[in-house]
Structure formats: structure tokens, C-alpha cells
Backbone as JSON, one array per atom type, in Angstrom:
{
  "sequence": "MPTPPTRRRGLTLIELMVTLALLALLATLAVPSFQRQIAAANVSNAANELLLAASRARTEAIRLGSRVTVCKSSDGAQCDTTTTGWETGWITFIDPVRTSSTSATVDSGETITFKVSPLSGVKILGNGDLANYFSYAADGRSKLMNGGFLAGRIRVCSPSGALNDDNRARDLCISNSGRAVLVTPTGVGPACPAPSSSGC",
  "N": [[41.71, 66.14, -91.04], [39.84, 64.53, -88.68], [37.65, 61.74, -89.12], [34.25, 61.34, -88.17], [33.16, 58.79, -85.88], [31.61, 55.9, -87.22], [28.31, 54.86, -86.88], [27.22, 51.75, -85.9], [24.76, 49.55, -87.05], [22.28, 47.31, -85.77], [21.22, 44.53, -83.7], [21.19, 44.36, -80.19], [22.26, 41.92, -77.81], [20.37, 41.66, -75.78], [18.08, 42.82, -76.94], [17.64, 40.97, -78.99], [17.09, 38.65, -77.47], [14.7, 39.42, -76.19], [13.03, 39.72, -78.4], [12.98, 37.05, -79.39], [11.76, 35.82, -77.19], [9.22, 36.99, -77.26], [8.32, 36.02, -79.74], [8.22, 33.27, -79.14], [6.22, 33.28, -77.19], [4.01, 34.16, -78.7], [3.82, 32.0, -80.48], [3.11, 29.9, -78.74], [0.58, 30.71, -78.06], [-0.72, 30.67, -80.51], [-0.59, 28.05, -81.6], [-2.45, 26.19, -80.24], [-4.84, 27.31, -81.18], [-4.66, 26.88, -83.95], [-4.65, 24.08, -83.94], [-7.23, 23.61, -82.98], [-8.73, 24.72, -85.07], [-8.01, 23.02, -87.19], [-8.93, 20.5, -86.26], [-11.69, 21.04, -86.06], [-12.24, 21.59, -88.74], [-11.72, 19.08, -89.9], [-13.84, 17.54, -88.83], [-16.06, 18.94, -89.85], [-15.64, 18.74, -92.66], [-15.72, 15.91, -93.07], [-18.33, 15.33, -92.15], [-19.86, 16.8, -93.97], [-19.17, 15.45, -96.34], [-20.39, 12.98, -95.84], [-23.09, 13.74, -95.64], [-23.42, 14.64, -98.26], [-23.08, 12.2, -99.6], [-25.38, 10.84, -98.75], [-27.4, 12.5, -99.8], [-26.81, 12.38, -102.54], [-27.15, 9.62, -103.02], [-29.88, 9.27, -102.46], [-31.05, 10.94, -104.4], [-30.13, 9.68, -106.75], [-31.4, 7.18, -106.49], [-34.11, 7.85, -106.78], [-34.04, 9.03, -109.33], [-33.09, 6.92, -110.96], [-34.93, 4.98, -110.41], [-34.39, 2.81, -108.79], [-32.95, 0.81, -106.16], [-30.42, 2.33, -104.17], [-27.4, 2.12, -102.47], [-25.32, 3.04, -99.71], [-22.36, 2.15, -98.23], [-19.96, 1.4, -95.64], [-16.55, 1.01, -96.55], [-13.43, -0.44, -96.8], [-11.81, -1.13, -98.89], [-12.81, -0.03, -101.19], [-14.25, -1.51, -102.98], [-16.0, -3.42, -101.99], [-18.57, -3.85, -99.52], [-17.97, -3.36, -96.04], [-18.07, -5.05, -93.05], [-16.5, -5.62, -90.95], [-14.74, -3.7, -89.92], [-14.73, -1.05, -87.48], [-15.53, 1.65, -87.85], [-16.85, 4.26, -90.06], [-14.84, 5.85, -90.99], [-12.96, 4.56, -92.49], [-13.64, 4.85, -95.06], [-16.09, 4.9, -97.78], [-18.51, 3.51, -100.07], [-20.75, 4.14, -102.79], [-23.38, 2.53, -104.4], [-25.37, 1.19, -107.09], [-28.04, -0.82, -106.32], [-29.85, -3.14, -107.13], [-30.14, -5.89, -106.72], [-29.65, -7.14, -104.07], [-28.75, -9.58, -102.36], [-28.59, -10.32, -99.72], [-30.56, -10.19, -96.77], [-29.89, -8.86, -94.55], [-27.42, -7.49, -94.57], [-25.44, -5.11, -96.45], [-24.21, -5.71, -99.7], [-22.05, -5.67, -102.52], [-23.14, -6.93, -105.34], [-22.62, -9.16, -108.15], [-22.5, -7.48, -111.21], [-23.56, -5.13, -110.23], [-23.22, -1.59, -110.03], [-20.66, 0.48, -108.87], [-20.88, 3.76, -107.98], [-19.67, 5.85, -106.68], [-16.83, 6.64, -104.64], [-15.33, 7.09, -101.46], [-12.33, 7.9, -99.98], [-10.26, 6.77, -97.16], [-10.6, 8.72, -94.16], [-8.87, 11.07, -92.16], [-8.19, 11.95, -88.72], [-10.72, 11.83, -87.59], [-13.44, 10.02, -86.02], [-15.98, 7.87, -87.1], [-19.06, 6.73, -86.44], [-21.95, 4.72, -86.64], [-25.32, 4.32, -85.36], [-27.24, 1.45, -84.37], [-28.85, 0.1, -87.15], [-27.5, 1.7, -88.92], [-24.84, 1.3, -88.58], [-23.3, 0.04, -90.5], [-24.34, 0.53, -93.1], [-26.47, 2.56, -95.24], [-29.49, 2.86, -97.1], [-31.39, 3.63, -100.01], [-34.64, 3.4, -101.36], [-36.45, 3.24, -104.51], [-38.43, 5.15, -104.22], [-37.28, 7.1, -102.7], [-37.21, 6.77, -99.98], [-35.58, 5.81, -96.94], [-34.34, 2.58, -96.41], [-34.14, -0.68, -94.87], [-32.22, -3.63, -95.69], [-34.04, -5.72, -95.82], [-36.34, -4.45, -96.51], [-37.7, -3.04, -94.56], [-38.31, 0.04, -92.65], [-35.68, 2.41, -92.34], [-33.88, 4.25, -90.04], [-31.88, 6.6, -88.23], [-28.72, 7.6, -86.77], [-25.48, 8.76, -87.77], [-22.44, 9.38, -86.39], [-19.97, 11.86, -86.68], [-16.92, 12.52, -85.37], [-14.37, 14.19, -83.48], [-11.53, 13.09, -81.78], [-9.8, 14.88, -80.69], [-8.21, 16.83, -78.21], [-8.33, 19.52, -78.48], [-10.83, 20.45, -79.03], [-13.98, 21.2, -77.44], [-16.49, 19.39, -75.51], [-18.96, 20.1, -76.52], [-18.71, 20.85, -79.14], [-17.4, 18.97, -80.69], [-18.48, 17.1, -82.38], [-20.61, 16.04, -85.16], [-23.75, 14.93, -86.18], [-25.06, 12.86, -88.67], [-28.28, 12.68, -89.45], [-30.71, 10.5, -90.34], [-33.94, 10.26, -91.36], [-36.92, 8.12, -91.33], [-38.27, 8.78, -93.58], [-36.35, 9.29, -95.35], [-35.06, 11.68, -95.44], [-32.1, 13.5, -94.9], [-30.14, 15.16, -92.52], [-27.76, 17.37, -90.95], [-26.91, 17.49, -87.56], [-25.93, 19.01, -84.44], [-24.67, 17.4, -81.79], [-24.51, 17.62, -78.18], [-22.25, 17.46, -75.37], [-20.47, 15.37, -76.03], [-17.88, 13.27, -75.45], [-14.21, 12.86, -75.7], [-13.84, 10.18, -76.31], [-15.56, 9.59, -78.29], [-18.22, 8.18, -78.68], [-20.66, 6.03, -80.32], [-23.75, 7.41, -81.53], [-26.44, 7.59, -79.18], [-29.08, 8.19, -79.47], [-31.61, 7.69, -81.89], [-33.39, 9.27, -83.08], [-34.41, 12.12, -85.05]],
  "CA": [[40.56, 66.24, -90.21], [39.41, 63.18, -88.32], [36.27, 61.39, -89.49], [33.47, 60.92, -87.0], [32.96, 57.34, -85.86], [30.35, 55.46, -87.85], [27.43, 54.13, -85.96], [26.89, 50.43, -86.42], [23.36, 49.18, -86.84], [22.09, 45.9, -85.44], [20.51, 44.25, -82.46], [22.0, 43.93, -79.06], [21.89, 40.59, -77.33], [19.13, 41.79, -75.0], [16.98, 43.03, -77.9], [17.42, 39.69, -79.66], [16.45, 37.74, -76.52], [13.33, 39.88, -75.99], [12.31, 39.39, -79.63], [12.76, 35.61, -79.4], [10.78, 35.5, -76.14], [7.9, 37.39, -77.77], [7.94, 35.05, -80.78], [7.86, 32.02, -78.47], [4.93, 33.5, -76.55], [3.0, 34.18, -79.76], [3.68, 30.64, -81.0], [2.36, 29.08, -77.78], [-0.82, 31.14, -78.12], [-1.29, 30.39, -81.83], [-0.65, 26.62, -81.91], [-3.75, 25.59, -79.88], [-5.88, 27.83, -82.07], [-4.53, 26.15, -85.21], [-5.09, 22.7, -83.7], [-8.69, 23.65, -82.88], [-9.26, 24.95, -86.42], [-7.79, 21.81, -87.99], [-9.85, 19.46, -85.78], [-13.06, 21.43, -86.45], [-12.35, 21.44, -90.2], [-11.81, 17.64, -90.18], [-15.21, 17.12, -88.52], [-16.97, 19.58, -90.81], [-15.44, 18.16, -94.0], [-16.21, 14.53, -93.09], [-19.79, 15.37, -92.02], [-20.4, 17.26, -95.25], [-19.0, 14.34, -97.29], [-21.41, 11.98, -95.52], [-24.38, 14.32, -96.05], [-23.42, 14.62, -99.72], [-23.3, 10.81, -100.01], [-26.8, 10.52, -98.53], [-28.2, 13.27, -100.77], [-26.55, 11.83, -103.87], [-27.76, 8.28, -103.11], [-31.34, 9.43, -102.52], [-31.37, 11.51, -105.71], [-29.91, 8.63, -107.76], [-32.43, 6.15, -106.35], [-35.33, 8.37, -107.39], [-33.8, 9.24, -110.77], [-32.94, 5.63, -111.65], [-36.02, 4.08, -110.07], [-33.74, 1.6, -108.3], [-32.3, 0.91, -104.86], [-29.03, 2.79, -104.13], [-26.9, 1.87, -101.12], [-24.02, 3.57, -99.29], [-21.84, 1.32, -97.14], [-18.54, 1.63, -95.34], [-15.71, 0.13, -97.35], [-12.01, -0.16, -96.64], [-11.09, -1.41, -100.13], [-13.42, 0.68, -102.31], [-14.87, -2.45, -103.92], [-17.01, -4.25, -101.32], [-19.0, -3.36, -98.21], [-17.14, -3.86, -94.95], [-18.75, -5.15, -91.76], [-15.53, -6.02, -89.94], [-14.13, -2.54, -89.28], [-15.69, -0.42, -86.58], [-16.03, 2.97, -88.24], [-16.97, 4.71, -91.44], [-13.66, 6.64, -91.39], [-12.18, 3.77, -93.44], [-14.12, 5.2, -96.39], [-17.37, 4.29, -98.13], [-18.85, 3.44, -101.49], [-22.16, 4.25, -103.17], [-23.59, 1.66, -105.55], [-26.73, 0.86, -107.5], [-28.21, -2.09, -105.61], [-31.16, -3.75, -107.4], [-30.18, -7.33, -106.47], [-29.77, -7.39, -102.63], [-28.73, -11.02, -102.06], [-28.69, -10.52, -98.28], [-31.63, -9.4, -96.18], [-29.39, -8.23, -93.33], [-26.25, -6.63, -94.77], [-25.25, -4.61, -97.81], [-23.13, -6.32, -100.47], [-21.99, -5.34, -103.94], [-23.31, -8.19, -106.07], [-22.15, -9.19, -109.53], [-23.27, -6.64, -112.12], [-23.96, -3.85, -109.62], [-22.26, -0.54, -110.37], [-20.23, 1.44, -107.85], [-20.95, 5.08, -108.61], [-18.85, 6.84, -105.97], [-15.98, 6.12, -103.57], [-14.66, 8.06, -100.58], [-11.13, 7.32, -99.38], [-10.2, 6.91, -95.7], [-10.53, 10.07, -93.62], [-8.02, 11.12, -90.97], [-8.52, 12.92, -87.68], [-12.1, 11.69, -87.12], [-14.07, 8.71, -85.85], [-17.34, 7.94, -87.66], [-19.78, 5.55, -85.98], [-23.4, 4.77, -86.76], [-26.04, 3.53, -84.36], [-28.19, 0.47, -84.88], [-28.7, -0.39, -88.52], [-26.6, 2.57, -89.68], [-23.45, 0.99, -88.24], [-22.58, -0.44, -91.68], [-24.86, 0.99, -94.38], [-27.82, 3.11, -95.38], [-29.94, 2.53, -98.43], [-32.6, 4.33, -100.45], [-35.47, 2.73, -102.36], [-36.78, 4.07, -105.67], [-39.3, 6.26, -103.82], [-36.5, 8.05, -101.92], [-37.26, 6.46, -98.55], [-34.48, 4.99, -96.45], [-34.84, 1.22, -96.18], [-33.27, -1.79, -94.52], [-32.09, -4.58, -96.79], [-35.24, -6.55, -95.88], [-37.45, -3.61, -96.92], [-38.22, -2.25, -93.43], [-37.85, 1.42, -92.59], [-34.35, 2.63, -91.78], [-33.67, 5.59, -89.5], [-30.85, 6.63, -87.21], [-27.67, 8.62, -86.83], [-24.06, 8.43, -87.92], [-21.7, 10.46, -85.73], [-18.62, 12.23, -87.1], [-16.41, 13.06, -84.12], [-12.92, 14.34, -83.36], [-11.03, 12.79, -80.44], [-8.82, 15.9, -80.35], [-8.41, 17.6, -76.99], [-8.44, 20.95, -78.81], [-12.26, 20.79, -79.1], [-14.72, 20.87, -76.22], [-17.5, 18.34, -75.67], [-20.17, 20.6, -77.19], [-18.5, 21.14, -80.56], [-16.47, 18.01, -81.28], [-19.16, 16.11, -83.22], [-21.79, 16.32, -85.98], [-24.48, 13.69, -86.48], [-25.91, 12.77, -89.85], [-29.53, 12.11, -88.97], [-31.54, 10.05, -91.46], [-35.29, 9.9, -90.91], [-37.45, 7.01, -92.12], [-38.74, 9.29, -94.87], [-35.18, 9.39, -96.21], [-34.44, 13.0, -95.32], [-30.84, 13.49, -94.15], [-29.71, 16.47, -92.06], [-26.68, 17.38, -89.97], [-27.24, 18.11, -86.28], [-24.78, 19.1, -83.55], [-24.95, 16.9, -80.45], [-23.72, 18.23, -77.11], [-21.77, 16.54, -74.35], [-19.78, 14.21, -76.62], [-16.5, 13.22, -74.96], [-13.16, 12.52, -76.67], [-13.9, 8.76, -76.7], [-16.39, 9.6, -79.5], [-19.11, 7.02, -78.76], [-21.73, 6.05, -81.32], [-24.9, 8.13, -80.98], [-27.4, 6.74, -78.48], [-30.41, 8.52, -79.96], [-31.78, 7.47, -83.32], [-34.35, 10.25, -83.57], [-33.91, 13.35, -85.65]],
  "C": [[40.06, 64.82, -89.94], [37.95, 62.95, -88.72], [35.51, 60.94, -88.25], [33.25, 59.4, -87.03], [31.6, 56.98, -86.48], [29.56, 54.64, -86.84], [27.05, 52.8, -86.62], [25.44, 50.11, -86.06], [23.28, 47.69, -86.56], [21.35, 45.76, -84.13], [21.5, 43.89, -81.37], [21.5, 42.56, -78.63], [20.57, 40.65, -76.56], [17.94, 41.99, -75.93], [16.64, 41.72, -78.62], [16.7, 38.7, -78.74], [14.99, 38.13, -76.27], [12.48, 39.52, -77.22], [12.0, 37.89, -79.7], [11.74, 35.19, -78.35], [9.37, 35.86, -76.6], [7.42, 36.43, -78.86], [7.52, 33.72, -80.16], [6.5, 32.14, -77.8], [3.8, 33.49, -77.59], [2.77, 32.78, -80.32], [2.87, 29.77, -80.04], [0.89, 29.48, -77.74], [-1.47, 30.71, -79.43], [-1.48, 28.9, -82.09], [-1.97, 25.98, -81.47], [-4.89, 26.06, -80.78], [-5.84, 27.11, -83.41], [-5.0, 24.71, -85.06], [-6.61, 22.64, -83.63], [-9.31, 23.83, -84.26], [-9.13, 23.7, -87.29], [-8.77, 20.71, -87.57], [-11.29, 19.78, -86.19], [-13.26, 21.27, -87.95], [-12.45, 19.96, -90.59], [-13.22, 17.13, -89.95], [-16.18, 17.66, -89.56], [-16.86, 18.95, -92.19], [-16.0, 16.74, -94.08], [-17.74, 14.49, -93.0], [-20.44, 15.81, -93.33], [-20.27, 16.2, -96.34], [-20.09, 13.28, -97.09], [-22.8, 12.48, -95.92], [-24.5, 14.31, -97.57], [-23.68, 13.2, -100.24], [-24.77, 10.43, -99.86], [-27.68, 11.23, -99.56], [-28.05, 12.71, -102.18], [-27.23, 10.47, -104.04], [-29.28, 8.39, -103.23], [-31.78, 9.95, -103.89], [-31.22, 10.45, -106.81], [-30.98, 7.55, -107.7], [-33.73, 6.59, -107.01], [-35.17, 8.48, -108.9], [-33.76, 7.93, -111.54], [-34.12, 4.68, -111.41], [-35.5, 2.75, -109.54], [-33.14, 1.86, -106.93], [-30.87, 1.38, -105.03], [-28.57, 2.71, -102.68], [-25.55, 2.55, -100.93], [-23.57, 2.7, -98.13], [-20.39, 1.66, -96.87], [-17.72, 0.59, -96.08], [-14.25, 0.52, -97.18], [-11.23, -0.39, -97.93], [-11.68, -0.72, -101.36], [-14.11, -0.22, -103.31], [-16.02, -3.25, -103.3], [-17.36, -3.63, -99.97], [-18.22, -4.07, -97.12], [-17.94, -3.89, -93.65], [-17.79, -5.5, -90.64], [-14.86, -4.84, -89.25], [-15.19, -1.84, -88.43], [-16.29, 0.86, -87.13], [-16.05, 3.25, -89.72], [-15.74, 5.5, -91.9], [-12.74, 5.87, -92.33], [-12.55, 4.09, -94.88], [-15.46, 4.54, -96.66], [-17.56, 4.31, -99.64], [-20.36, 3.63, -101.64], [-22.34, 3.37, -104.4], [-25.07, 1.45, -105.82], [-26.97, -0.59, -107.09], [-29.57, -2.75, -105.88], [-31.28, -5.2, -106.94], [-30.44, -7.67, -105.0], [-29.86, -8.88, -102.3], [-28.85, -11.31, -100.57], [-29.83, -9.66, -97.74], [-31.17, -8.67, -94.92], [-28.21, -7.29, -93.53], [-26.13, -6.23, -96.23], [-24.06, -5.31, -98.45], [-23.21, -5.84, -101.91], [-22.02, -6.66, -104.69], [-22.81, -8.05, -107.5], [-23.08, -8.36, -110.42], [-23.73, -5.32, -111.53], [-22.84, -2.83, -109.79], [-21.96, 0.34, -109.17], [-20.15, 2.8, -108.52], [-20.07, 6.11, -107.93], [-18.07, 6.17, -104.86], [-15.42, 7.28, -102.76], [-13.52, 7.33, -99.9], [-11.15, 7.48, -97.87], [-10.0, 8.37, -95.28], [-9.7, 10.06, -92.35], [-8.54, 12.16, -89.98], [-9.94, 12.83, -87.14], [-12.43, 10.22, -86.86], [-15.49, 8.87, -86.37], [-18.06, 6.63, -87.33], [-21.28, 5.74, -86.13], [-24.06, 3.97, -85.66], [-26.98, 2.55, -85.05], [-27.85, 0.01, -86.29], [-27.77, 0.48, -89.37], [-25.13, 2.33, -89.34], [-22.65, 0.61, -89.48], [-23.07, 0.13, -93.0], [-26.11, 1.84, -94.18], [-28.19, 2.98, -96.84], [-31.24, 3.26, -98.74], [-33.32, 3.52, -101.52], [-35.8, 3.72, -103.47], [-37.69, 5.24, -105.33], [-38.59, 7.29, -102.94], [-36.54, 7.82, -100.42], [-36.06, 5.6, -98.16], [-35.03, 3.64, -96.01], [-33.73, 0.29, -95.7], [-33.16, -2.72, -95.72], [-33.33, -5.46, -96.93], [-36.49, -5.75, -96.24], [-38.07, -2.78, -95.81], [-37.67, -0.83, -93.44], [-36.51, 1.51, -91.88], [-34.25, 4.07, -91.3], [-32.58, 5.51, -88.44], [-29.85, 7.73, -87.45], [-26.3, 7.99, -87.07], [-23.3, 9.62, -87.38], [-20.31, 10.61, -86.31], [-18.04, 13.0, -85.92], [-14.89, 13.16, -84.15], [-12.5, 14.0, -81.94], [-10.04, 13.84, -79.92], [-9.2, 16.63, -79.06], [-8.55, 19.09, -77.25], [-9.9, 21.4, -78.89], [-12.94, 20.44, -77.79], [-15.86, 19.91, -76.55], [-18.77, 18.8, -76.38], [-19.95, 20.93, -78.66], [-17.55, 20.16, -81.24], [-17.14, 17.05, -82.26], [-20.3, 16.71, -84.03], [-22.44, 14.97, -86.26], [-25.23, 13.85, -87.79], [-27.15, 12.02, -89.39], [-30.4, 11.78, -90.18], [-32.89, 9.61, -90.9], [-35.83, 8.77, -91.77], [-38.09, 7.46, -93.43], [-37.59, 9.41, -95.87], [-34.46, 10.71, -96.11], [-33.19, 12.91, -94.44], [-30.46, 14.93, -93.8], [-28.53, 16.3, -91.1], [-27.17, 18.09, -88.72], [-25.99, 18.09, -85.41], [-25.16, 18.58, -82.17], [-24.08, 17.6, -79.42], [-23.28, 17.15, -76.13], [-21.11, 15.29, -74.88], [-18.32, 14.26, -76.2], [-15.51, 12.79, -76.02], [-13.11, 11.04, -77.04], [-14.76, 8.58, -77.95], [-17.28, 8.36, -79.61], [-20.11, 7.16, -79.89], [-22.93, 6.77, -80.71], [-25.88, 7.16, -80.31], [-28.82, 6.99, -78.97], [-30.49, 8.24, -81.45], [-32.75, 8.48, -83.92], [-33.69, 11.48, -84.17], [-34.57, 14.5, -84.95]]
}
């Protein structure tokens, strides 16, 4: 008695091509979404790190009864005024000496309490006096090195084309009372300019 032919299982060439076309279509739809999520996460993480640095510095200044300064730093040991942005990293240090009345410097005997390494995928620019540092006096108020009031914004921005101009940036806004908050500016282009407004 003859055996019936066995049916072979598998995909035909047409079925395989349709499956690959669907996978390619799904990938082209998913990749921009992933890029948008990654760019938004980079901005959010960097902005939160900066807010944490401000909060920590203010708390330490009050607790220690001494000036505490946060400045951009590319080497993790000294304040940097030559680079353009805070994305190179920053340091927090106890700053009772203040040998300069115009710029932040880590002087002999001053203790660095916290370091942040360089951040990728973002530009971070401050306006006015916040271009290089911010500092808190023992009363928790933000101060210039010469003792004057310090207020302004530091913008964390993504140059990524995956984000639109209304959600590509967060500004750390420091008032002259020392209070630091994050705000979302609108209309920020991919060139990521420093904030023009210093008000909170």
C-alpha cells in the first residue's frame, strides 16, 4: 500500500518577503521613537543632575555655615572658564577662601565634595554670571564671588532633530534667594543657545 505524500512545512519565498517587508516597516516606525526617547532622557537626566547639584550645594552651605560653589570642570579638580558648556562636567566644593572676586577657583585646602563626569547628547550653557559657576553663601542665598546677588538660568538642551523646539530644553532657574527650579522653555532651536532670560 502506497504511503500518502508528506506535507512539508515552511515558508514560501513570497511569505518570507512579505514578513521581511513588514519588519522593515516596523523598524522605520520604531527607530525615530527610540531616538526621541533617548534624546529626551539625556535632557531630563542632565537637568536633574544639575538641579541636584544646586540643591546639594545650598543644603551643604547652610549645614556647614560656609560658602559652597558649583563650577564647570573638565578635569574634576579645578574650575574651568575656557570651555563653553557645562556638559564637560562640574564639581562642587566648600569655598571659604575665594581668592578671586570674579571667578570660581578651588584654592589650597578647599574640599571637593562632588564631581559629575562629562555628559553626552546635550549642550549645557548658562547666561550671564551662571556661564561658569553658581555659589551659595552660609544663609542659602546664591551669591557672586564678590558677594553680590546671583540669579539666572542654565539651559540643558538636546541638538537632536528627534525633538521639537518646544521640548528640547530644560532650564535650571536660580533666583537671588537661592531657590533652584527646573522650567521648560519653548521655541528653543537645535543650535541650543544660552537662555536670554535670567528671570524665574
